[in-house]
All heavy atoms as an XYZ file, in Angstrom:
900
protein
N     105.267    -19.352   -224.927
C     104.062    -18.784   -224.377
C     102.935    -18.819   -225.407
O     101.825    -19.194   -225.085
C     104.325    -17.357   -223.903
C     103.093    -16.709   -223.311
S     103.261    -14.978   -222.879
C     104.321    -15.056   -221.463
N     103.200    -18.428   -226.646
C     102.149    -18.405   -227.658
C     101.686    -19.804   -228.041
O     100.514    -19.995   -228.355
C     102.615    -17.642   -228.892
C     102.753    -16.139   -228.703
C     103.323    -15.488   -229.964
C     101.437    -15.493   -228.334
N     102.583    -20.768   -227.998
C     102.177    -22.141   -228.298
C     101.127    -22.601   -227.300
O     100.151    -23.251   -227.667
C     103.386    -23.081   -228.282
C     104.254    -22.966   -229.491
C     105.365    -23.988   -229.461
C     106.263    -23.842   -230.655
N     107.327    -24.843   -230.677
N     101.323    -22.263   -226.057
C     100.380    -22.655   -225.010
C      99.029    -21.959   -225.222
O      97.983    -22.583   -225.132
C     100.951    -22.322   -223.633
C     100.155    -22.891   -222.499
C     100.928    -22.715   -221.193
C     100.345    -23.596   -220.142
N     101.108    -24.776   -219.881
N      99.060    -20.678   -225.533
C      97.835    -19.909   -225.755
C      97.060    -20.448   -226.957
O      95.832    -20.444   -226.974
C      98.159    -18.408   -225.958
C      98.698    -17.804   -224.667
C      96.941    -17.629   -226.426
C      99.258    -16.402   -224.828
N      97.774    -20.936   -227.971
C      97.127    -21.367   -229.210
C      96.625    -22.810   -229.170
O      96.030    -23.276   -230.146
C      98.083    -21.192   -230.381
O      99.150    -22.113   -230.279
N      96.826    -23.505   -228.070
C      96.362    -24.888   -227.970
C      94.867    -24.970   -228.237
O      94.089    -24.150   -227.756
C      96.692    -25.464   -226.588
C      98.157    -25.770   -226.412
C      98.499    -26.297   -225.024
O      97.579    -26.497   -224.200
O      99.696    -26.485   -224.764
N      94.472    -25.956   -229.046
C      93.072    -26.138   -229.384
C      92.653    -25.416   -230.655
O      91.531    -25.576   -231.129
N      93.551    -24.604   -231.217
C      93.264    -23.885   -232.459
C      94.062    -24.503   -233.597
O      95.075    -25.148   -233.376
C      93.629    -22.399   -232.325
C      92.783    -21.663   -231.316
C      93.209    -21.530   -229.999
C      91.568    -21.112   -231.684
C      92.434    -20.860   -229.058
C      90.785    -20.435   -230.761
C      91.226    -20.322   -229.446
O      90.452    -19.659   -228.538
N      93.618    -24.293   -234.804
C      94.302    -24.823   -235.977
C      95.461    -23.900   -236.353
O      95.423    -23.196   -237.362
C      93.317    -24.963   -237.141
C      93.923    -25.705   -238.319
O      94.940    -26.398   -238.141
O      93.380    -25.576   -239.428
N      96.464    -23.877   -235.480
C      97.626    -23.006   -235.654
C      98.884    -23.865   -235.600
O      99.009    -24.734   -234.748
C      97.672    -21.926   -234.547
C      96.462    -20.995   -234.676
C      98.977    -21.136   -234.622
C      96.331    -20.011   -233.544
N      99.791    -23.618   -236.521
C     101.065    -24.332   -236.546
C     102.201    -23.343   -236.369
O     102.150    -22.238   -236.895
C     101.248    -25.053   -237.877
C     100.222    -26.112   -238.155
C     100.418    -26.743   -239.528
O     101.564    -26.760   -240.033
O      99.414    -27.197   -240.089
N     103.215    -23.739   -235.642
C     104.423    -22.927   -235.493
C     105.539    -23.610   -236.261
O     105.744    -24.812   -236.137
C     104.821    -22.814   -234.004
C     103.893    -21.937   -233.218
C     102.715    -22.450   -232.693
C     104.195    -20.610   -233.007
C     101.855    -21.642   -231.979
C     103.339    -19.795   -232.286
C     102.159    -20.313   -231.771
N     106.237    -22.846   -237.068
C     107.364    -23.362   -237.838
C     108.606    -22.629   -237.349
O     108.854    -21.495   -237.735
C     107.138    -23.121   -239.334
C     105.901    -23.767   -239.850
N     105.884    -25.059   -240.304
C     104.630    -23.316   -239.951
C     104.668    -25.379   -240.676
N     103.877    -24.330   -240.466
N     109.370    -23.295   -236.530
C     110.534    -22.683   -235.898
C     111.800    -23.174   -236.587
O     111.981    -24.368   -236.803
C     110.566    -23.025   -234.390
C     111.761    -22.386   -233.716
C     109.270    -22.595   -233.722
N     112.667    -22.221   -236.937
C     113.966    -22.526   -237.555
C     113.848    -23.365   -238.829
O     114.610    -24.301   -239.046
C     114.899    -23.204   -236.536
C     115.191    -22.286   -235.376
O     115.307    -21.077   -235.539
N     115.273    -22.843   -234.186
N     112.917    -23.023   -239.658
C     112.716    -23.669   -240.954
C     113.856    -23.287   -241.894
O     114.340    -22.154   -241.834
C     111.428    -23.086   -241.543
C     110.437    -24.003   -242.058
S     109.055    -22.950   -242.656
C     107.996    -24.218   -243.170
N     114.301    -24.168   -242.780
C     115.288    -23.776   -243.781
C     114.749    -22.609   -244.626
O     113.553    -22.554   -244.930
C     115.469    -25.026   -244.632
C     115.055    -26.152   -243.736
C     113.966    -25.585   -242.863
N     115.618    -21.690   -245.005
C     115.206    -20.457   -245.672
C     114.384    -20.705   -246.937
O     113.387    -20.021   -247.185
C     116.430    -19.591   -245.989
C     116.066    -18.226   -246.434
N     116.159    -17.834   -247.739
C     115.575    -17.167   -245.746
C     115.752    -16.584   -247.849
N     115.394    -16.150   -246.656
N     114.778    -21.671   -247.752
C     114.033    -21.979   -248.972
C     112.592    -22.368   -248.654
O     111.663    -21.969   -249.344
C     114.720    -23.118   -249.731
C     115.306    -22.722   -251.029
C     115.873    -23.935   -251.735
C     116.535    -23.462   -253.006
N     117.197    -24.498   -253.720
N     112.421    -23.161   -247.607
C     111.084    -23.583   -247.208
C     110.277    -22.396   -246.677
O     109.069    -22.313   -246.895
C     111.154    -24.675   -246.133
C     111.604    -26.009   -246.658
C     111.669    -27.066   -245.571
O     110.784    -27.084   -244.692
O     112.618    -27.861   -245.601
N     110.939    -21.488   -245.984
C     110.262    -20.296   -245.464
C     109.689    -19.490   -246.625
O     108.510    -19.103   -246.610
C     111.220    -19.412   -244.627
C     110.592    -18.073   -244.307
C     111.628    -20.127   -243.356
N     110.485    -19.229   -247.639
C     110.038    -18.433   -248.776
C     108.872    -19.106   -249.500
O     107.888    -18.458   -249.852
C     111.193    -18.157   -249.738
C     112.342    -17.329   -249.163
C     113.442    -17.152   -250.194
C     111.854    -15.989   -248.639
N     108.959    -20.400   -249.680
C     107.881    -21.149   -250.324
C     106.611    -21.096   -249.469
O     105.508    -20.893   -249.987
C     108.324    -22.596   -250.529
O     107.269    -23.353   -251.064
N     106.771    -21.251   -248.181
C     105.644    -21.218   -247.255
C     104.978    -19.841   -247.280
O     103.748    -19.735   -247.315
C     106.151    -21.546   -245.847
C     105.071    -21.742   -244.846
C     104.351    -22.925   -244.796
C     104.767    -20.749   -243.929
C     103.352    -23.112   -243.864
C     103.770    -20.919   -242.993
C     103.059    -22.109   -242.956
N     105.777    -18.788   -247.289
C     105.232    -17.431   -247.302
C     104.453    -17.153   -248.585
O     103.418    -16.473   -248.563
C     106.346    -16.399   -247.134
C     106.998    -16.325   -245.764
C     108.201    -15.393   -245.792
C     105.996    -15.885   -244.703
N     104.934    -17.666   -249.707
C     104.254    -17.441   -250.986
C     102.863    -18.070   -251.003
O     101.982    -17.625   -251.728
C     105.102    -17.972   -252.137
C     106.325    -17.117   -252.394
C     107.278    -17.715   -253.399
O     107.045    -18.847   -253.886
O     108.285    -17.048   -253.709
N     102.648    -19.098   -250.184
C     101.346    -19.757   -250.113
C     100.447    -19.146   -249.041
O      99.272    -19.492   -248.958
C     101.544    -21.247   -249.812
C     102.272    -21.987   -250.907
C     102.552    -23.426   -250.544
O     101.871    -23.956   -249.646
O     103.449    -24.023   -251.158
N     100.984    -18.250   -248.238
C     100.252    -17.686   -247.108
C      99.610    -16.356   -247.465
O     100.025    -15.678   -248.403
C     101.204    -17.483   -245.927
O     101.793    -18.711   -245.563
N      98.611    -15.980   -246.703
C      97.925    -14.699   -246.888
C      98.278    -13.718   -245.774
O      98.352    -12.530   -245.991
C      96.407    -14.895   -246.891
C      95.915    -15.841   -247.938
C      95.845    -15.152   -249.260
C      95.246    -16.088   -250.295
N      95.930    -16.056   -251.538
N      98.435    -14.244   -244.554
C      98.683    -13.409   -243.375
C      99.988    -13.855   -242.730
O     100.273    -15.045   -242.637
C      97.537    -13.535   -242.354
C      96.213    -13.078   -242.965
C      97.832    -12.720   -241.105
C      95.001    -13.316   -242.071
N     100.758    -12.885   -242.261
C     102.009    -13.166   -241.534
C     101.891    -12.549   -240.140
O     101.696    -11.356   -240.004
C     103.203    -12.559   -242.282
C     104.488    -12.648   -241.505
C     105.178    -13.843   -241.409
C     105.004    -11.526   -240.858
C     106.362    -13.931   -240.690
C     106.181    -11.612   -240.144
C     106.857    -12.807   -240.060
O     108.013    -12.888   -239.343
N     101.965    -13.392   -239.124
C     101.937    -12.918   -237.741
C     103.361    -12.853   -237.214
O     104.141    -13.787   -237.402
C     101.150    -13.872   -236.843
C      99.697    -13.924   -237.108
C      98.728    -13.141   -236.549
C      99.014    -14.826   -237.982
N      97.498    -13.503   -237.028
C      97.646    -14.531   -237.917
C      99.431    -15.841   -238.826
C      96.691    -15.223   -238.645
C      98.486    -16.533   -239.557
C      97.139    -16.217   -239.456
N     103.675    -11.774   -236.530
C     105.006    -11.627   -235.933
C     104.837    -11.220   -234.470
O     104.238    -10.192   -234.184
C     105.810    -10.564   -236.678
C     107.202    -10.433   -236.158
N     108.237    -11.182   -236.647
C     107.711     -9.667   -235.182
C     109.346    -10.860   -235.993
N     109.046     -9.946   -235.094
N     105.378    -12.038   -233.570
C     105.204    -11.781   -232.137
C     106.514    -11.857   -231.361
O     106.501    -11.976   -230.139
C     104.205    -12.778   -231.554
N     107.629    -11.778   -232.060
C     108.919    -11.865   -231.368
C     109.017    -10.745   -230.339
O     108.857     -9.576   -230.658
C     110.073    -11.756   -232.364
C     111.457    -11.652   -231.759
C     112.003    -13.014   -231.400
N     113.183    -12.927   -230.568
C     114.420    -12.985   -231.028
N     114.658    -13.118   -232.300
N     115.426    -12.909   -230.181
N     109.227    -11.122   -229.087
C     109.318    -10.155   -228.007
C     108.068    -10.110   -227.136
O     108.067     -9.460   -226.099
N     107.013    -10.806   -227.561
C     105.779    -10.805   -226.777
C     106.046    -11.339   -225.366
O     106.632    -12.385   -225.191
C     104.703    -11.663   -227.454
C     103.432    -11.749   -226.655
C     102.551    -10.683   -226.612
C     103.130    -12.881   -225.920
C     101.385    -10.734   -225.876
C     101.971    -12.952   -225.174
C     101.105    -11.873   -225.155
O      99.955    -11.944   -224.401
N     105.638    -10.583   -224.376
C     105.817    -10.995   -222.987
C     107.217    -10.781   -222.448
O     107.494    -11.105   -221.303
N     108.103    -10.241   -223.268
C     109.487    -10.020   -222.846
C     109.659     -8.598   -222.310
O     108.985     -7.678   -222.747
C     110.447    -10.219   -224.026
C     110.461    -11.614   -224.589
C     111.103    -12.628   -223.668
O     111.833    -12.219   -222.735
O     110.884    -13.828   -223.883
N     110.578     -8.443   -221.381
C     110.909     -7.108   -220.874
C     112.302     -6.679   -221.307
O     112.636     -5.510   -221.206
C     110.811     -7.068   -219.326
O     111.655     -8.092   -218.795
C     109.370     -7.291   -218.875
N     113.076     -7.627   -221.812
C     114.436     -7.349   -222.273
C     114.405     -6.983   -223.753
O     114.065     -7.819   -224.598
C     115.316     -8.581   -222.052
C     116.750     -8.380   -222.499
O     117.096     -7.274   -222.990
O     117.539     -9.337   -222.359
N     114.748     -5.743   -224.108
C     114.731     -5.326   -225.521
C     115.601     -6.185   -226.436
O     115.384     -6.213   -227.640
C     115.251     -3.885   -225.478
C     114.969     -3.419   -224.095
C     115.095     -4.648   -223.223
N     116.579     -6.891   -225.874
C     117.404     -7.787   -226.686
C     116.589     -8.940   -227.265
O     117.025     -9.600   -228.200
C     118.575     -8.342   -225.864
C     119.580     -7.263   -225.533
O     119.898     -6.429   -226.364
N     120.064     -7.271   -224.303
N     115.425     -9.199   -226.701
C     114.567    -10.279   -227.171
C     113.596     -9.824   -228.257
O     112.815    -10.602   -228.767
C     113.790    -10.888   -226.000
C     114.672    -11.584   -224.990
C     115.483    -12.718   -225.598
O     114.960    -13.463   -226.444
O     116.671    -12.858   -225.226
N     113.608     -8.537   -228.603
C     112.761     -8.016   -229.669
C     113.469     -8.228   -231.005
O     114.684     -8.365   -231.063
C     112.493     -6.517   -229.505
C     111.935     -6.087   -228.184
C     112.009     -4.763   -227.792
C     111.346     -6.982   -227.303
C     111.496     -4.342   -226.572
C     110.831     -6.568   -226.081
C     110.916     -5.241   -225.720
O     110.418     -4.824   -224.519
N     112.711     -8.228   -232.086
C     113.300     -8.313   -233.427
C     113.826     -6.926   -233.770
O     113.052     -5.977   -233.877
C     112.244     -8.739   -234.431
C     112.753     -8.836   -235.835
C     113.078    -10.247   -236.249
O     112.479    -11.182   -235.716
O     113.951    -10.398   -237.106
N     115.117     -6.806   -233.944
C     115.705     -5.487   -234.151
C     115.748     -5.037   -235.597
O     115.853     -3.861   -235.867
C     117.103     -5.444   -233.542
C     117.036     -5.556   -232.038
O     116.193     -4.938   -231.412
N     117.894     -6.365   -231.451
N     115.667     -5.961   -236.538
C     115.620     -5.538   -237.936
C     114.311     -5.953   -238.593
O     113.633     -5.148   -239.189
C     116.800     -6.050   -238.750
C     116.656     -5.648   -240.199
C     116.752     -4.319   -240.572
C     116.374     -6.587   -241.171
C     116.568     -3.931   -241.901
C     116.202     -6.208   -242.494
C     116.307     -4.881   -242.850
N     113.948     -7.189   -238.533
C     112.671     -7.620   -239.084
C     112.728     -8.123   -240.506
O     111.798     -7.919   -241.283
N     113.808     -8.801   -240.866
C     113.929     -9.312   -242.231
C     112.789    -10.272   -242.563
O     112.306    -10.304   -243.693
C     115.312     -9.971   -242.482
C     115.507    -10.296   -243.971
C     115.485    -11.227   -241.649
C     115.671     -9.089   -244.837
N     112.319    -11.037   -241.582
C     111.229    -11.974   -241.856
C     109.957    -11.233   -242.251
O     109.220    -11.687   -243.122
C     110.952    -12.886   -240.645
O     110.669    -12.072   -239.503
C     112.136    -13.782   -240.358
N     109.722    -10.097   -241.635
C     108.546     -9.297   -241.986
C     108.679     -8.758   -243.403
O     107.721     -8.801   -244.184
C     108.360     -8.146   -240.981
O     108.220     -8.713   -239.671
C     107.143     -7.317   -241.306
N     109.855     -8.286   -243.750
C     110.099     -7.767   -245.094
C     109.925     -8.888   -246.125
O     109.300     -8.686   -247.175
C     111.504     -7.130   -245.189
C     111.846     -6.745   -246.619
C     111.598     -5.925   -244.263
N     110.444    -10.068   -245.838
C     110.298    -11.210   -246.745
C     108.833    -11.593   -246.908
O     108.380    -11.893   -248.017
C     111.106    -12.403   -246.241
C     112.590    -12.221   -246.371
C     113.397    -13.343   -245.738
O     112.903    -13.978   -244.776
O     114.533    -13.563   -246.199
N     108.087    -11.580   -245.814
C     106.665    -11.923   -245.875
C     105.904    -10.916   -246.735
O     105.057    -11.291   -247.553
C     106.081    -11.976   -244.466
N     106.203     -9.641   -246.558
C     105.541     -8.604   -247.344
C     105.905     -8.753   -248.825
O     105.042     -8.611   -249.700
C     105.912     -7.222   -246.817
C     105.346     -6.943   -245.430
S     105.990     -5.449   -244.653
C     105.111     -4.182   -245.569
N     107.167     -9.069   -249.106
C     107.604     -9.257   -250.492
C     106.896    -10.447   -251.139
O     106.664    -10.454   -252.342
C     109.120     -9.445   -250.545
N     106.523    -11.435   -250.321
C     105.827    -12.623   -250.825
C     104.322    -12.388   -250.955
O     103.599    -13.254   -251.419
C     106.088    -13.808   -249.900
N     103.850    -11.208   -250.532
C     102.439    -10.881   -250.684
C     101.590    -11.068   -249.443
O     100.368    -10.934   -249.493
N     102.213    -11.387   -248.317
C     101.463    -11.558   -247.070
C     101.108    -10.203   -246.459
O     101.846     -9.238   -246.606
C     102.297    -12.311   -246.031
S     102.690    -13.992   -246.468
N      99.995    -10.170   -245.759
C      99.626     -8.996   -244.979
C     100.220     -9.209   -243.591
O      99.887    -10.184   -242.922
C      98.110     -8.833   -244.888
C      97.520     -8.696   -246.290
C      97.748     -7.635   -244.010
C      96.014     -8.835   -246.338
N     101.100     -8.321   -243.130
C     101.736     -8.531   -241.832
C     100.907     -8.006   -240.656
O     100.332     -6.927   -240.729
C     103.042     -7.741   -241.956
C     102.713     -6.639   -242.906
C     101.702     -7.209   -243.862
N     100.862     -8.799   -239.601
C     100.317     -8.391   -238.307
C     101.486     -8.508   -237.343
O     101.896     -9.618   -236.994
C      99.184     -9.308   -237.856
C      97.808     -9.012   -238.448
C      97.701     -9.537   -239.852
C      96.758     -9.608   -237.559
N     102.051     -7.379   -236.936
C     103.289     -7.398   -236.172
C     103.123     -6.727   -234.811
O     102.337     -5.798   -234.654
C     104.443     -6.721   -236.947
C     104.696     -7.441   -238.267
C     104.164     -5.247   -237.195
N     103.889     -7.204   -233.870
C     103.891     -6.634   -232.527
C     104.554     -5.253   -232.553
O     105.468     -5.017   -233.348
C     104.608     -7.590   -231.546
C     104.342     -7.203   -230.110
C     106.084     -7.697   -231.862
C     104.717     -8.278   -229.100
N     104.088     -4.376   -231.716
C     104.600     -3.006   -231.653
C     105.872     -2.947   -230.793
O     105.919     -2.277   -229.774
C     103.523     -2.080   -231.092
C     103.860     -0.618   -231.271
O     104.758     -0.272   -232.026
N     103.159      0.237   -230.568
N     106.885     -3.670   -231.233
C     108.172     -3.725   -230.533
C     109.303     -3.736   -231.555
O     109.106     -4.131   -232.707
C     108.278     -4.990   -229.674
C     107.355     -5.099   -228.467
C     107.476     -6.489   -227.840
C     107.655     -4.029   -227.441
N     110.481     -3.352   -231.110
C     111.655     -3.391   -231.973
C     111.450     -2.560   -233.223
O     110.857     -1.482   -233.183
N     111.894     -3.093   -234.349
C     111.814     -2.363   -235.616
C     110.493     -2.570   -236.342
O     110.252     -1.928   -237.364
C     112.965     -2.797   -236.515
N     109.634     -3.434   -235.832
C     108.401     -3.764   -236.549
C     107.554     -2.546   -236.931
O     107.120     -2.431   -238.073
C     107.571     -4.780   -235.756
C     108.257     -6.115   -235.568
C     108.657     -6.742   -236.881
O     107.881     -6.824   -237.820
N     109.898     -7.192   -236.960
N     107.306     -1.607   -236.005
C     106.486     -0.454   -236.388
C     107.161      0.485   -237.394
O     106.491      1.323   -237.991
C     106.201      0.257   -235.067
C     107.130     -0.297   -234.070
C     107.608     -1.625   -234.580
N     108.453      0.325   -237.588
C     109.146      1.110   -238.610
C     108.988      0.473   -239.992
O     109.095      1.145   -241.008
C     110.628      1.235   -238.274
C     110.880      2.010   -236.991
C     112.344      1.998   -236.588
O     113.215      1.874   -237.482
O     112.616      2.113   -235.385
N     108.719     -0.816   -240.016
C     108.584     -1.555   -241.268
C     107.136     -1.535   -241.762
O     106.871     -1.345   -242.939
C     109.052     -3.022   -241.079
C     110.534     -3.048   -240.698
C     108.778     -3.848   -242.324
C     111.006     -4.381   -240.188
N     106.202     -1.729   -240.836
C     104.782     -1.830   -241.177
C     104.072     -0.539   -240.813
O     104.120     -0.107   -239.662
C     104.136     -3.027   -240.444
C     102.646     -3.086   -240.735
C     104.826     -4.325   -240.829
N     103.413      0.057   -241.785
C     102.598      1.252   -241.533
C     101.196      0.767   -241.177
O     100.504      0.168   -242.015
C     102.560      2.151   -242.758
C     103.899      2.728   -243.113
C     103.825      3.535   -244.404
O     102.969      3.333   -245.246
N     104.757      4.454   -244.547
N     100.799      1.044   -239.942
C      99.539      0.532   -239.413
C      98.350      0.902   -240.305
O      98.156      2.057   -240.645
C      99.323      1.060   -237.984
C      98.114      0.490   -237.323
N      97.959     -0.850   -237.100
C      96.997      1.090   -236.854
C      96.809     -1.057   -236.503
N      96.198      0.109   -236.348
N      97.588     -0.106   -240.667
C      96.388     -0.013   -241.506
C      96.674      0.493   -242.917
O      95.771      0.826   -243.657
C      95.310      0.851   -240.844
C      94.746      0.223   -239.591
C      93.570      1.006   -239.063
C      93.002      0.322   -237.836
N      91.863      1.062   -237.290
N      97.943      0.514   -243.272
C      98.313      0.914   -244.629
C      99.029     -0.230   -245.342
O      98.661     -0.623   -246.432
C      99.217      2.141   -244.565
C      99.055      2.983   -245.753
C      99.503      4.376   -245.569
N      99.610      4.846   -246.938
C     100.477      5.679   -247.361
N     101.321      6.223   -246.536
N     100.506      6.010   -248.612
N     100.077     -0.740   -244.699
C     100.813     -1.867   -245.286
C     100.657     -3.121   -244.437
O     101.267     -4.143   -244.733
C     102.311     -1.532   -245.437
O     102.858     -1.225   -244.152
C     102.511     -0.357   -246.382
N      99.877     -3.036   -243.386
C      99.657     -4.151   -242.478
C      99.072     -3.621   -241.186
O      98.512     -2.527   -241.148
N      99.226     -4.393   -240.125
C      98.681     -4.013   -238.823
C      99.747     -4.163   -237.743
O     100.512     -5.123   -237.747
C      97.477     -4.890   -238.463
C      96.310     -4.676   -239.388
C      96.210     -5.371   -240.585
C      95.329     -3.754   -239.075
C      95.144     -5.162   -241.444
C      94.255     -3.539   -239.930
C      94.176     -4.250   -241.111
O      93.122     -4.030   -241.952
N      99.772     -3.205   -236.839
C     100.695     -3.229   -235.693
C      99.836     -3.380   -234.445
O      98.924     -2.589   -234.219
C     101.522     -1.922   -235.620
C     102.451     -1.943   -234.420
C     102.321     -1.722   -236.911
N     100.110     -4.418   -233.652
C      99.297     -4.672   -232.470
C     100.080     -4.486   -231.182
O     101.287     -4.656   -231.154
C      98.658     -6.052   -232.537
C      99.605     -7.200   -232.715
C     100.112     -7.686   -233.889
C     100.175     -8.014   -231.680
N     100.948     -8.752   -233.643
C     101.004     -8.979   -232.297
C     100.056     -8.031   -230.291
C     101.698     -9.942   -231.576
C     100.753     -8.996   -229.577
C     101.560     -9.934   -230.219
N      99.330     -4.099   -230.135
C      99.919     -3.845   -228.821
C      99.547     -4.891   -227.781
O     100.217     -5.001   -226.760
C      99.479     -2.468   -228.304
C     100.014     -1.362   -229.170
O     101.206     -1.110   -229.190
N      99.143     -0.716   -229.915
N      98.462     -5.596   -228.012
C      98.015     -6.605   -227.048
C      97.279     -7.708   -227.805
O      96.969     -7.563   -228.997
C      97.126     -5.964   -225.970
C      95.964     -5.199   -226.567
O      95.208     -5.733   -227.373
N      95.837     -3.925   -226.203
N      97.012     -8.789   -227.125
C      96.397     -9.953   -227.766
C      95.010     -9.607   -228.314
O      94.629    -10.091   -229.379
C      96.336    -11.141   -226.786
C      95.556    -12.303   -227.370
C      97.745    -11.590   -226.420
N      94.279     -8.752   -227.622
C      92.948     -8.382   -228.092
C      93.018     -7.716   -229.476
O      92.200     -7.995   -230.348
C      92.254     -7.457   -227.084
C      91.891     -8.122   -225.779
C      93.063     -8.317   -224.818
O      94.125     -7.646   -224.974
O      92.936     -9.159   -223.909
N      93.994     -6.827   -229.655
C      94.167     -6.190   -230.968
C      94.567     -7.211   -232.026
O      94.055     -7.177   -233.146
C      95.230     -5.084   -230.896
C      94.780     -3.854   -230.172
C      95.847     -2.771   -230.129
O      96.972     -2.969   -230.643
O      95.541     -1.714   -229.570
N      95.468     -8.108   -231.671
C      95.903     -9.140   -232.610
C      94.711     -9.978   -233.071
O      94.539    -10.233   -234.267
C      96.978    -10.031   -231.986
C      97.442    -11.222   -232.820
C      98.035    -10.782   -234.148
C      98.438    -12.046   -232.027
N      93.878    -10.380   -232.129
C      92.691    -11.175   -232.467
C      91.753    -10.365   -233.358
O      91.262    -10.863   -234.377
C      91.968    -11.651   -231.187
C      90.604    -12.244   -231.503
C      92.823    -12.661   -230.437
N      91.515     -9.124   -233.002
C      90.621     -8.272   -233.793
C      91.123     -8.113   -235.227
O      90.354     -8.287   -236.186
C      90.470     -6.896   -233.129
C      89.736     -5.906   -233.969
N      88.375     -5.973   -234.184
C      90.185     -4.844   -234.687
C      88.020     -4.986   -234.989
N      89.095     -4.286   -235.301
N      92.392     -7.780   -235.399
C      92.943     -7.593   -236.746
C      92.934     -8.899   -237.531
O      92.667     -8.917   -238.734
C      94.355     -7.003   -236.694
C      94.420     -5.639   -236.067
C      95.451     -5.294   -235.205
C      93.452     -4.673   -236.317
C      95.520     -4.040   -234.621
C      93.511     -3.415   -235.739
C      94.548     -3.107   -234.888
O      94.602     -1.864   -234.312
N      93.211    -10.004   -236.859
C      93.189    -11.311   -237.519
C      91.782    -11.632   -238.001
O      91.591    -12.059   -239.144
C      93.695    -12.413   -236.577
O      95.041    -12.121   -236.192
C      93.645    -13.782   -237.248
N      90.800    -11.426   -237.151
C      89.413    -11.704   -237.537
C      88.965    -10.797   -238.678
O      88.276    -11.235   -239.593
C      88.488    -11.554   -236.333
C      88.678    -12.651   -235.325
C      87.895    -12.425   -234.042
O      87.570    -11.300   -233.667
N      87.601    -13.517   -233.346
N      89.368     -9.538   -238.638
C      89.027     -8.594   -239.701
C      89.619     -9.059   -241.029
O      88.918     -9.101   -242.051
C      89.549     -7.179   -239.359
O      88.927     -6.748   -238.149
C      89.258     -6.194   -240.473
N      90.887     -9.425   -241.023
C      91.536     -9.892   -242.251
C      90.946    -11.212   -242.729
O      90.740    -11.397   -243.929
C      93.039    -10.049   -242.041
C      93.840     -8.767   -242.061
C      95.291     -9.042   -241.700
C      93.751     -8.094   -243.405
N      90.684    -12.107   -241.805
C      90.103    -13.397   -242.169
C      88.773    -13.183   -242.894
O      88.512    -13.773   -243.931
C      89.902    -14.254   -240.925
C      89.336    -15.618   -241.258
O      89.929    -16.329   -242.091
O      88.283    -15.976   -240.689
N      87.957    -12.301   -242.368
C      86.664    -11.989   -242.986
C      86.876    -11.395   -244.377
O      86.219    -11.783   -245.340
C      85.891    -11.018   -242.090
C      84.583    -10.577   -242.679
C      83.474    -11.419   -242.656
C      84.460     -9.325   -243.275
C      82.269    -11.021   -243.210
C      83.260     -8.920   -243.834
C      82.169     -9.766   -243.796
O      80.993     -9.366   -244.355
N      87.802    -10.456   -244.497
C      88.061     -9.810   -245.789
C      88.615    -10.799   -246.807
O      88.197    -10.817   -247.967
C      89.030     -8.640   -245.621
C      88.443     -7.480   -244.864
C      89.475     -6.415   -244.519
O      90.673     -6.594   -244.720
N      89.003     -5.309   -243.983
N      89.558    -11.627   -246.378
C      90.178    -12.600   -247.286
C      89.152    -13.632   -247.731
O      89.036    -13.942   -248.914
C      91.405    -13.270   -246.633
C      92.538    -12.248   -246.504
C      91.856    -14.485   -247.444
C      93.681    -12.704   -245.627
N      88.386    -14.147   -246.792
C      87.367    -15.140   -247.151
C      86.315    -14.518   -248.056
O      85.823    -15.170   -248.970
C      86.720    -15.731   -245.908
C      87.631    -16.667   -245.166
C      86.940    -17.194   -243.909
N      87.854    -17.885   -243.052
C      88.105    -19.184   -243.145
N      87.510    -19.918   -244.037
N      88.949    -19.742   -242.298
N      85.984    -13.267   -247.815
C      85.016    -12.577   -248.669
C      85.510    -12.493   -250.105
O      84.752    -12.697   -251.055
N      86.813    -12.243   -250.263
C      87.388    -12.173   -251.607
C      87.468    -13.561   -252.235
O      87.200    -13.721   -253.417
C      88.798    -11.580   -251.554
S      88.825     -9.841   -251.144
N      87.816    -14.560   -251.446
C      87.983    -15.905   -251.971
C      86.657    -16.547   -252.350
O      86.579    -17.310   -253.307
C      88.691    -16.800   -250.949
C      90.149    -16.475   -250.654
C      90.677    -17.375   -249.541
C      90.996    -16.658   -251.895
N      85.628    -16.254   -251.570
C      84.351    -16.938   -251.772
C      83.284    -16.093   -252.437
O      82.166    -16.509   -252.582
C      83.835    -17.469   -250.429
C      84.773    -18.451   -249.814
C      85.414    -18.158   -248.615
C      85.049    -19.658   -250.429
C      86.301    -19.059   -248.044
C      85.934    -20.557   -249.876
C      86.555    -20.257   -248.681
O      87.427    -21.144   -248.134
N      83.651    -14.900   -252.848
C      82.697    -14.012   -253.504
C      82.300    -14.609   -254.848
O      83.147    -14.989   -255.657
C      83.342    -12.643   -253.719
C      82.375    -11.549   -253.961
C      83.129    -10.229   -254.041
C      82.288     -9.144   -253.479
N      82.964     -7.874   -253.490
N      81.010    -14.707   -255.052
C      80.528    -15.276   -256.323
C      80.655    -14.237   -257.427
O      80.368    -13.073   -257.238
C      79.068    -15.699   -256.186
C      78.870    -16.886   -255.281
C      77.429    -17.293   -255.266
C      77.238    -18.493   -254.361
N      75.845    -18.898   -254.273
N      81.073    -14.706   -258.567
C      81.173    -13.824   -259.731
C      79.802    -13.719   -260.380
O      79.094    -14.713   -260.467
C      82.205    -14.356   -260.713
C      83.606    -14.332   -260.163
C      84.597    -14.799   -261.193
C      85.989    -14.749   -260.593
N      86.995    -15.204   -261.524
N      79.450    -12.511   -260.840
C      78.128    -12.347   -261.487
C      78.022    -13.083   -262.808
O      78.921    -13.437   -263.439
C      78.005    -10.837   -261.691
C      79.338    -10.240   -261.405
C      80.184    -11.295   -260.783
């Protein structure tokens, strides 16, 4: 579902990547999006532990996670990351972080 929604945007999905590559990829990233369970009604489809979120945070990524499963127990909203309930919130938090990150990256030194 998310692949279809993201068509036309500069977004890549990396599914079932080898663990070593995941860790390397996370170390180069700034933001970690987690949407496991989006659009699902079966709780078995939610992330019940969230090791990927913990790994992303350990690598220095800011997590944006769906408010399902164990995610809200791992991420403290607006403290250690962002917890979203709908696509509008996800977009808002992403844009906010993008602005903040770019501001830090492109800020001229006096």
